[in-house]
C-alpha positions in Angstrom: 2.7 -58.9 -36.1 2.3 -56.1 -38.1 0.8 -57.2 -41.4 -2.0 -58.6 -38.8 -2.6 -54.7 -37.2 -2.6 -53.8 -40.5 -5.4 -56.0 -42.0 -7.0 -55.1 -38.7 -7.4 -51.9 -39.1 -8.1 -52.3 -42.9 -11.1 -54.5 -41.8 -12.6 -51.8 -39.5 -12.6 -49.1 -42.1 -14.1 -50.9 -44.5 -16.8 -52.4 -42.2 -17.1 -47.9 -40.6 -17.4 -46.8 -44.0 -20.3 -49.5 -45.1 -22.2 -48.4 -41.8 -22.0 -45.0 -43.4 -23.4 -45.4 -46.2 -25.7 -47.5 -45.0 -26.7 -44.9 -42.3 -27.3 -42.6 -44.4 -28.8 -44.3 -47.0 -31.1 -44.8 -44.0 -31.8 -41.4 -43.4 -33.1 -40.2 -47.1 -34.8 -43.7 -47.5 -36.7 -42.3 -44.4 -36.9 -38.7 -45.2 -37.9 -39.1 -48.5 -41.8 -38.0 -47.5 -41.2 -35.4 -45.7 -39.9 -32.9 -48.4 -42.6 -31.3 -50.0 -41.9 -28.4 -52.6 -43.1 -25.5 -53.9 -44.4 -25.4 -57.4 -46.7 -22.5 -58.6 -49.8 -22.9 -60.6 -47.9 -21.9 -63.9 -45.1 -24.7 -63.5 -47.3 -27.2 -62.8 -49.2 -26.5 -65.9 -46.7 -26.1 -68.3 -45.1 -29.9 -66.6 -47.8 -31.3 -64.0 -46.1 -33.9 -61.8 -46.2 -37.9 -61.2 -49.8 -38.9 -58.8 -47.8 -40.3 -56.1 -45.8 -36.7 -55.6 -46.7 -34.7 -52.5 -46.5 -31.4 -52.9 -46.9 -27.7 -52.2 -49.0 -25.3 -54.5 -49.6 -21.3 -54.0 -51.2 -19.0 -54.7 -54.5 -16.9 -55.4 -57.6 -18.5 -54.7 -59.8 -17.5 -58.4 -62.1 -14.7 -58.1 -65.6 -16.9 -58.8 -64.2 -20.5 -58.1 -64.9 -21.1 -54.4 -67.6 -23.7 -54.1 -68.2 -25.6 -50.6 -70.1 -29.1 -51.9 -72.3 -30.6 -50.0 -70.8 -32.2 -46.8 -67.3 -31.7 -46.1 -65.3 -30.9 -49.6 -64.8 -27.7 -51.3 -63.5 -27.1 -54.5 -62.0 -24.1 -55.6 -59.2 -22.9 -58.4 -55.6 -21.8 -57.5 -54.2 -19.5 -59.9 -50.7 -17.4 -60.1 -51.9 -15.0 -62.9 -50.2 -16.7 -65.9 -51.8 -20.4 -65.1 -55.2 -21.8 -62.9 -54.9 -25.1 -61.1 -58.1 -26.5 -60.0 -58.0 -28.0 -56.1 -60.3 -30.1 -54.2 -60.0 -30.0 -50.2 -61.7 -31.8 -47.8 -62.0 -30.9 -44.1 -62.4 -27.4 -42.2 -60.4 -23.8 -44.2 -59.0 -21.3 -42.0 -61.0 -18.6 -41.0 -58.8 -15.9 -43.2 -59.6 -17.9 -46.1 -60.9 -16.7 -49.2 -61.8 -15.6 -52.8 -58.8 -13.5 -54.1 -56.8 -14.4 -51.0 -54.0 -16.1 -50.9 -53.1 -19.7 -49.8 -50.8 -22.4 -50.0 -51.6 -26.4 -50.3 -50.3 -29.5 -49.2 -51.6 -32.5 -51.7 -51.5 -34.4 -54.6 -52.1 -33.8 -58.5 -54.2 -36.6 -59.3 -55.8 -36.6 -62.5 -55.3 -32.8 -63.1 -56.6 -31.9 -60.0 -54.6 -31.0 -57.0 -56.6 -33.4 -54.2 -55.0 -30.9 -50.8 -54.7 -32.4 -48.3 -54.2 -29.3 -45.9 -54.7 -25.9 -46.7 -52.6 -22.6 -44.8 -54.0 -19.3 -45.5 -52.7 -16.1 -44.2 -52.8 -15.2 -40.6 -53.5 -11.6 -40.4 -54.9 -9.4 -43.0 -51.4 -8.1 -44.6 -49.6 -11.7 -44.5 -48.4 -13.6 -48.0 -46.6 -16.3 -48.2 -43.2 -15.1 -49.2 -43.5 -18.1 -52.3 -46.6 -17.2 -53.2 -44.9 -13.5 -53.3 -42.3 -14.7 -55.6 -44.5 -16.5 -58.1 -46.7 -14.1 -58.2 -44.3 -11.2 -59.1 -43.1 -14.1 -61.5 -45.8 -13.4 -63.3 -46.3 -9.7 -62.4 -49.5 -9.6 -61.0 -48.1 -9.2 -57.2 -50.1 -5.6 -56.0 -48.2 -4.9 -51.9 -51.1 -4.2 -50.1 -48.7 -1.3 -48.2 -49.2 0.4 -51.5 -53.0 0.6 -51.4 
């Protein structure tokens, strides 16, 4: 009788372990596309990610590169002072988006051009995303607007 209880207990524990591993695997697989890592332009220039990887890029919109083409497609370069990455975006830009301003975009790097699906700009005159400030400080080109 005892060995039957012990055997049943081992079977239940094995089934529970398999269910736990399967559940964890499903959670990781399902959330795979929801993680977007931030990359500054210098990192992208040094080691470009594969075209299927969705990530965020941030920096300053490079002066003189903002081109509003025919239709809704807009192109510009984003820079962190060390490198510049061309960006293509189809859609409506935020109101405070402009040259020399901070931005963060989500998308993919295809043939050397970052194809953005979302563009975020600062929400007031003094705000800049912390990731962009950090990338600009790493390159030595960040200037604090409160010190002006």
